[in-house]
C-alpha positions as CSV (number, residue, x, y, z in Angstrom):
1,M,58.7,-45.4,-29.3
2,A,58.2,-47.0,-33.0
3,N,55.2,-47.6,-34.7
4,I,55.3,-50.8,-36.9
5,K,53.0,-52.6,-38.3
6,A,52.1,-56.0,-40.4
7,F,50.9,-55.6,-43.5
8,K,49.9,-57.6,-46.0
9,A,52.2,-57.7,-48.9
10,V,52.1,-58.4,-53.2
11,R,54.2,-60.5,-53.6
12,P,55.7,-62.7,-56.6
13,T,54.6,-67.1,-56.2
14,R,57.2,-69.1,-55.1
15,D,58.8,-69.8,-58.2
16,K,59.3,-66.9,-59.6
17,A,60.4,-64.9,-56.3
18,Y,64.1,-65.4,-58.2
19,L,63.0,-63.7,-61.7
20,V,60.8,-60.9,-60.5
21,A,63.6,-58.9,-57.9
22,S,65.8,-57.6,-59.4
23,R,68.3,-54.4,-57.7
24,S,67.6,-50.9,-58.2
25,Y,67.2,-50.2,-62.2
26,L,69.7,-46.9,-62.0
27,S,71.8,-49.6,-60.9
28,Y,72.2,-51.3,-64.1
29,S,74.6,-50.1,-66.6
30,E,71.9,-49.4,-70.1
31,N,73.6,-53.2,-72.0
32,T,72.9,-55.0,-68.8
33,L,69.5,-53.3,-68.4
34,R,68.6,-54.3,-71.7
35,E,69.8,-57.9,-71.9
36,K,67.8,-58.5,-68.1
37,L,64.6,-56.7,-70.0
38,L,65.1,-59.0,-73.0
39,N,65.9,-62.3,-71.9
40,N,63.5,-62.4,-68.8
41,P,59.4,-61.8,-68.8
42,Y,59.2,-61.7,-65.1
43,T,62.0,-59.5,-63.8
44,F,60.5,-56.0,-61.6
45,L,62.6,-54.2,-64.7
46,H,60.0,-54.2,-66.9
47,I,57.1,-52.7,-64.4
48,I,60.0,-50.1,-63.8
49,N,60.7,-49.4,-67.5
50,P,57.0,-50.7,-68.9
51,E,57.6,-49.4,-72.5
52,Y,60.5,-51.5,-73.6
53,S,57.5,-54.8,-73.4
54,S,54.7,-52.5,-75.1
55,N,57.3,-51.6,-77.4
56,L,56.3,-48.1,-76.8
57,P,58.3,-45.0,-77.1
58,L,59.9,-43.8,-74.0
59,V,57.7,-41.5,-71.5
60,Q,58.6,-39.1,-68.5
61,G,56.2,-37.8,-65.2
62,L,52.4,-39.1,-65.3
63,D,52.6,-40.7,-68.5
64,K,55.1,-42.7,-66.8
65,Y,53.9,-44.0,-63.8
66,K,50.4,-44.6,-65.5
67,L,52.4,-47.5,-67.7
68,V,54.4,-48.5,-64.7
69,K,51.1,-49.3,-62.3
70,E,49.6,-50.5,-66.0
71,K,52.0,-52.9,-66.3
72,Y,51.9,-53.8,-62.2
73,E,48.1,-55.0,-62.5
74,Q,49.7,-56.9,-65.8
75,F,51.5,-58.8,-63.3
76,S,48.5,-58.8,-61.2
77,A,46.0,-60.2,-63.9
78,E,48.9,-63.0,-64.6
79,G,49.4,-64.6,-61.7
80,I,52.8,-62.9,-61.1
81,F,52.1,-61.8,-58.5
82,I,50.2,-62.5,-55.3
83,I,48.8,-61.1,-52.1
84,D,49.1,-62.2,-48.7
85,K,45.5,-63.2,-46.7
86,E,46.7,-62.0,-43.5
87,P,49.3,-59.1,-42.3
88,S,52.0,-60.4,-41.7
89,F,55.6,-59.5,-41.1
90,Y,58.5,-60.7,-42.7
91,I,61.8,-62.3,-42.0
92,Y,64.8,-60.7,-44.7
93,Q,68.4,-62.1,-44.9
94,Q,71.6,-61.8,-47.5
95,I,74.3,-64.3,-47.1
96,S,77.3,-62.7,-49.4
97,I,81.0,-64.1,-49.0
98,E,81.2,-61.5,-46.9
99,N,78.4,-60.8,-44.7
100,T,75.3,-62.0,-43.4
101,Y,72.7,-59.6,-43.3
102,T,68.7,-60.5,-41.1
103,G,65.9,-58.5,-40.6
104,I,62.2,-57.7,-40.4
105,I,60.1,-56.4,-43.4
106,A,57.5,-54.4,-42.0
107,A,54.9,-50.5,-42.6
108,T,56.7,-47.8,-40.2
109,S,54.9,-45.0,-39.6
110,V,55.0,-41.4,-41.3
111,T,54.5,-40.0,-38.0
112,D,57.4,-40.9,-36.3
113,Y,59.4,-40.3,-40.3
114,L,58.0,-36.4,-39.0
115,N,58.4,-36.6,-35.1
116,G,62.0,-37.0,-35.6
117,K,61.4,-41.1,-34.2
118,I,63.2,-42.1,-38.2
119,K,66.7,-40.3,-37.7
120,I,68.3,-38.5,-40.8
121,H,71.4,-38.1,-41.7
122,E,71.0,-37.0,-44.7
123,Q,69.3,-33.7,-47.0
124,T,66.9,-34.5,-50.0
125,I,66.1,-32.4,-52.7
126,A,62.6,-31.4,-53.0
127,K,62.2,-31.7,-56.6
128,R,63.0,-35.7,-55.9
129,Q,60.6,-36.2,-53.7
130,E,58.0,-34.5,-55.3
131,M,58.6,-36.8,-58.1
132,F,58.6,-39.8,-56.4
133,T,55.8,-38.2,-54.8
134,E,54.2,-38.1,-57.9
135,Y,54.6,-42.0,-58.3
136,L,53.8,-43.9,-55.4
137,E,50.1,-41.7,-55.5
138,S,50.1,-42.5,-59.2
139,T,51.3,-45.9,-58.5
140,G,49.4,-47.3,-55.6
141,F,52.6,-49.0,-54.5
142,N,56.1,-49.0,-53.1
143,A,58.0,-52.1,-54.0
144,E,61.5,-51.2,-52.1
145,P,62.0,-51.4,-49.1
146,V,63.6,-48.2,-47.0
147,L,67.0,-49.6,-45.2
148,L,65.8,-48.7,-41.1
149,S,68.3,-49.9,-38.3
150,Y,68.2,-49.4,-35.0
151,N,69.5,-50.8,-31.4
152,K,69.7,-54.2,-31.1
153,V,66.7,-56.1,-29.3
154,P,67.6,-59.8,-28.9
155,R,63.9,-60.7,-28.5
156,V,63.7,-60.1,-31.6
157,N,66.3,-61.9,-33.3
158,E,65.1,-65.0,-30.9
159,I,61.5,-64.8,-32.6
160,M,62.8,-64.3,-36.1
161,G,65.7,-67.4,-35.6
162,A,62.8,-69.4,-34.5
163,Y,60.7,-68.9,-38.1
164,M,64.5,-69.4,-39.7
165,K,64.6,-73.0,-38.7
166,D,62.1,-73.9,-41.0
167,R,62.2,-74.1,-44.5
168,P,62.2,-70.2,-46.3
169,E,58.9,-69.2,-48.1
170,Y,62.0,-67.8,-50.9
171,E,65.4,-69.6,-51.5
172,F,67.4,-68.3,-54.4
173,T,70.8,-67.4,-55.5
174,S,71.3,-63.9,-57.2
175,T,74.1,-63.4,-60.3
176,N,76.0,-61.2,-57.8
177,K,76.1,-64.7,-55.8
178,V,74.1,-63.5,-52.9
179,L,71.2,-65.9,-50.8
180,H,68.4,-64.3,-50.5
181,N,65.4,-66.0,-47.6
182,L,62.2,-64.6,-46.7
183,W,60.2,-66.3,-44.0
184,I,56.6,-65.0,-43.1
185,I,55.6,-63.7,-39.9
186,N,51.9,-64.6,-39.6
187,K,51.3,-65.5,-35.9
188,Q,49.4,-62.8,-34.3
189,S,50.7,-63.6,-30.8
190,D,54.3,-63.0,-32.4
191,I,53.5,-59.9,-34.5
192,N,52.0,-58.4,-31.3
193,E,55.5,-59.0,-29.6
194,I,57.2,-57.8,-32.2
195,Q,55.1,-54.9,-31.9
196,A,55.5,-54.3,-28.6
197,L,59.6,-54.5,-28.6
198,F,60.1,-51.9,-30.7
199,I,57.5,-49.6,-28.9
200,D,60.5,-49.8,-26.5
201,V,63.1,-49.2,-29.1
202,D,64.2,-44.6,-29.2
203,S,64.9,-44.6,-32.5
204,L,65.2,-46.0,-35.5
205,Y,68.0,-44.3,-38.4
206,I,67.5,-44.4,-42.1
207,A,70.6,-46.2,-43.1
208,D,68.8,-46.0,-47.5
209,G,66.0,-44.5,-48.6
210,H,65.9,-40.4,-47.5
211,H,64.0,-39.9,-50.7
212,R,61.3,-42.5,-50.0
213,S,60.7,-41.5,-46.7
214,A,60.2,-38.2,-47.4
215,S,58.4,-38.6,-50.9
216,S,55.7,-41.1,-48.1
217,A,55.6,-38.0,-45.7
218,L,54.6,-35.1,-48.5
219,L,52.1,-38.2,-49.8
220,S,50.3,-38.7,-46.4
221,K,50.1,-34.5,-46.4
222,N,48.8,-34.0,-49.2
223,R,46.0,-37.3,-48.8
224,K,45.1,-36.0,-45.0
225,T,45.2,-32.0,-46.0
226,K,42.0,-33.6,-49.2
227,Q,40.6,-35.8,-47.3
228,N,40.2,-33.4,-45.0
229,S,41.4,-36.4,-41.8
230,N,43.8,-36.6,-39.3
231,S,43.9,-40.1,-38.5
232,D,46.4,-42.3,-38.8
233,E,45.4,-45.5,-39.3
234,E,45.6,-45.4,-43.1
235,S,48.0,-47.1,-45.2
236,H,49.0,-44.1,-47.0
237,N,50.3,-43.1,-43.6
238,Y,53.2,-46.2,-43.6
239,F,55.6,-46.9,-45.8
240,M,57.8,-50.4,-45.8
241,S,61.0,-50.4,-44.2
242,L,63.1,-53.4,-43.5
243,L,64.6,-53.3,-39.9
244,I,68.1,-54.5,-39.4
245,D,69.7,-54.0,-35.5
246,D,73.1,-51.7,-35.8
247,E,75.4,-54.7,-35.2
248,Q,74.8,-55.9,-38.6
249,M,74.9,-52.5,-40.5
250,R,77.6,-52.3,-42.5
251,I,79.4,-48.6,-43.6
252,Y,81.9,-49.2,-46.2
253,D,84.1,-45.7,-47.1
254,F,82.7,-43.9,-49.7
255,N,86.1,-41.7,-52.0
256,R,86.0,-39.3,-54.3
257,L,88.3,-38.7,-57.4
258,V,88.7,-35.2,-59.5
259,S,89.9,-34.8,-62.9
260,D,91.6,-32.1,-63.1
261,L,93.7,-30.8,-60.5
262,N,92.7,-27.0,-61.2
263,G,95.2,-25.4,-63.4
264,L,98.3,-26.3,-60.3
265,T,101.6,-28.3,-60.6
266,I,102.0,-31.4,-58.4
267,D,104.6,-29.1,-56.9
268,E,102.1,-26.1,-56.4
269,L,99.1,-28.6,-54.8
270,L,101.5,-29.9,-52.3
271,L,102.8,-26.6,-51.1
272,K,99.4,-25.8,-50.5
273,V,97.8,-29.3,-49.4
274,S,101.3,-29.3,-46.6
275,D,99.4,-26.2,-45.2
276,V,96.5,-27.8,-43.6
277,Y,97.5,-31.0,-43.4
278,S,100.8,-32.7,-42.3
279,I,101.9,-35.0,-45.6
280,E,103.9,-38.6,-45.9
281,K,105.0,-39.9,-49.2
282,L,104.2,-44.0,-48.9
283,D,106.0,-46.5,-50.4
284,S,102.9,-48.3,-51.8
285,A,99.1,-47.9,-51.0
286,R,97.9,-48.0,-47.6
287,K,95.0,-47.5,-46.6
288,P,94.3,-44.6,-43.8
289,Q,93.5,-45.7,-39.9
290,K,94.9,-42.8,-37.8
291,K,92.5,-40.3,-36.3
292,D,92.3,-37.4,-39.4
293,E,94.0,-39.2,-41.8
294,I,92.9,-39.5,-45.0
295,G,94.9,-41.0,-48.2
296,M,96.3,-38.9,-51.4
297,Y,96.9,-40.4,-55.2
298,V,97.9,-38.6,-57.3
299,N,100.8,-38.3,-59.9
300,G,101.8,-41.7,-59.7
301,S,102.3,-41.9,-55.9
302,W,100.2,-42.4,-52.8
303,Y,100.5,-39.9,-49.4
304,S,99.6,-40.6,-46.4
305,L,97.5,-36.5,-44.8
306,I,96.6,-35.7,-41.6
307,A,94.5,-32.7,-40.9
308,K,96.2,-30.5,-39.1
309,K,94.4,-29.3,-35.4
310,H,93.6,-25.9,-36.3
311,T,92.4,-26.4,-39.9
312,F,88.3,-27.3,-38.4
313,D,86.3,-28.3,-35.5
314,S,86.8,-31.2,-33.3
315,S,84.1,-31.3,-31.0
316,H,81.1,-30.6,-33.8
317,C,80.2,-33.6,-35.2
318,V,79.9,-32.8,-38.8
319,K,82.3,-30.4,-39.2
320,N,85.4,-33.3,-37.5
321,L,84.3,-36.4,-40.5
322,D,87.4,-36.7,-43.1
323,P,84.5,-36.0,-46.0
324,E,83.8,-32.7,-44.8
325,I,87.5,-31.7,-43.2
326,L,88.2,-33.0,-47.4
327,S,86.1,-30.7,-48.7
328,N,86.3,-27.2,-46.7
329,N,90.3,-28.0,-46.6
330,I,91.3,-29.1,-50.3
331,L,88.1,-29.9,-52.4
332,S,86.7,-26.6,-52.0
333,P,89.7,-23.9,-51.3
334,I,92.9,-26.0,-53.6
335,L,90.4,-27.7,-55.8
336,G,88.3,-25.1,-56.1
337,V,85.2,-27.6,-55.9
338,K,82.2,-25.7,-54.8
339,D,79.1,-27.8,-55.2
340,L,80.4,-31.9,-54.1
341,R,77.1,-33.1,-55.1
342,N,76.7,-31.7,-59.0
343,D,80.5,-30.4,-60.0
344,K,81.2,-33.1,-63.0
345,R,84.3,-32.5,-62.4
346,V,84.0,-35.0,-58.6
347,G,83.4,-38.4,-59.0
348,F,82.7,-41.2,-56.2
349,M,84.2,-44.8,-56.3
350,D,82.5,-47.0,-52.7
351,G,84.8,-48.8,-50.4
352,K,84.5,-52.0,-52.3
353,K,86.0,-51.7,-55.2
354,G,89.9,-50.9,-52.6
355,L,92.9,-49.0,-53.4
356,L,93.4,-49.9,-57.1
357,G,90.2,-48.9,-58.2
358,L,91.1,-45.3,-57.1
359,Q,94.4,-45.8,-58.9
360,N,93.5,-47.8,-61.7
361,S,91.2,-44.4,-62.1
362,V,93.5,-42.0,-61.7
363,D,96.4,-44.0,-64.0
364,S,93.9,-44.6,-66.7
365,G,93.5,-40.8,-66.9
366,A,89.7,-40.8,-66.0
367,F,91.0,-38.8,-63.2
368,A,93.9,-36.3,-62.0
369,I,93.6,-37.3,-58.4
370,A,91.9,-39.9,-55.8
371,F,91.3,-39.7,-52.0
372,A,90.7,-42.9,-49.6
373,L,89.1,-42.3,-46.8
374,K,88.0,-43.8,-43.6
375,A,84.4,-45.8,-43.2
376,I,82.3,-43.5,-41.6
377,T,81.4,-45.4,-38.2
378,F,77.4,-45.7,-37.7
379,N,78.2,-45.2,-34.0
380,Q,79.0,-40.8,-35.9
381,L,76.0,-41.6,-38.4
382,K,74.1,-41.7,-35.2
383,T,75.4,-39.0,-33.8
384,V,74.8,-37.0,-36.5
385,A,71.6,-37.8,-37.1
386,D,70.8,-37.4,-33.2
387,N,71.9,-33.8,-33.2
388,G,70.0,-33.1,-36.4
389,E,72.6,-32.7,-38.1
390,I,73.2,-33.6,-41.9
391,M,76.6,-35.6,-43.0
392,P,78.4,-34.4,-46.3
393,P,76.9,-36.0,-49.6
394,K,77.9,-39.3,-50.6
395,S,80.0,-39.9,-47.0
396,T,78.8,-43.6,-46.6
397,Y,78.5,-46.5,-49.0
398,I,75.6,-48.8,-46.5
399,E,75.0,-52.5,-47.0
400,P,72.8,-54.3,-47.1
401,K,72.4,-53.2,-51.3
402,L,68.4,-54.3,-51.1
403,R,66.3,-55.6,-54.6
404,S,62.7,-54.5,-55.6
405,G,59.8,-56.6,-56.5
406,L,60.2,-59.6,-53.2
407,T,57.5,-57.9,-51.3
408,I,55.6,-54.9,-52.3
409,Y,53.4,-52.3,-50.0
410,S,50.3,-51.0,-51.2
411,I,49.3,-47.8,-50.4
412,N,45.5,-47.9,-51.4
413,D,43.1,-49.0,-48.5
414,D,40.9,-50.8,-51.6
């Protein structure tokens, strides 16, 4: 049973939606971020980076969060943001050359997260979780949905389809050539039916937003303790999510690069790798396709590597994944990468950049070796989550990537 509810979104006026909506600020280079802040007075990046437009020195922690809230309130006071009069669901759609994604933005339950109905596949870092919780407590809003997936419910798509025949509330194309559409579901009978349909959904799966989910849960716990309350009805017991069915979810491979060969020569490396993988030198670049196959690029050549059966546990839902086999067979014992998440010798590249992206990174001298992996399937992700296991770090590059500021969820009821 998945408990979702409609909410009154704070959102930009129709004429400014395309100006407000932004990618995660972490995805911008410093120069691009500065250009956006300089040339667009409406971008949500001004709220996330309030020091820039206020000509203030950079600050961190609670001082920063206070400025974020002040800038958010300034946007509201200037009429850049409005708040819907009635609780609603929101249909959000992205259309690119490659894919179309359509889902429902809703408030999802912290209780469902805590009792395992909303399932995780990624480990969170306590320090980041606490930082996000402080941010939520200080600012009082959530501006980027957590991306959740679920087993397709055809009737949900039918309801969305009826609204999508009308003109969207928002319709704009971002500079990366993606069309963004948003419709508002505010008819109470449709809201009630969608809620009832999700009650029959066994599980929701976090595709992106593990730290945001965990911090929302910690915030809810802290407020319940402070208020000595067990109620689940307050807004802080929910967090904003985009719900997309599993047939639409797109997972790309997330590939690895290492800056050196850990003191090994090419011949020594290949000899050690041959103990754990069957090696075939390729005439040209080729994406791995066979079971337990990965690609390796080193010293100007591509190799096909197929893991030998005795080197991993094929019955375990995590230990049989290509990223885990690679870490256990090569990265850790041969290249000396013990902490994939924090080792500065390691780089990651999403599969959208292709084999050429990996090859260029090695040929440029920035890295010494690259490993191309197959994309994790959504069924593999679900199996890991259903078994309460954790995926290796940086195993998936999942789309759609969402925008901040299109719909904003207030975690305060006043």
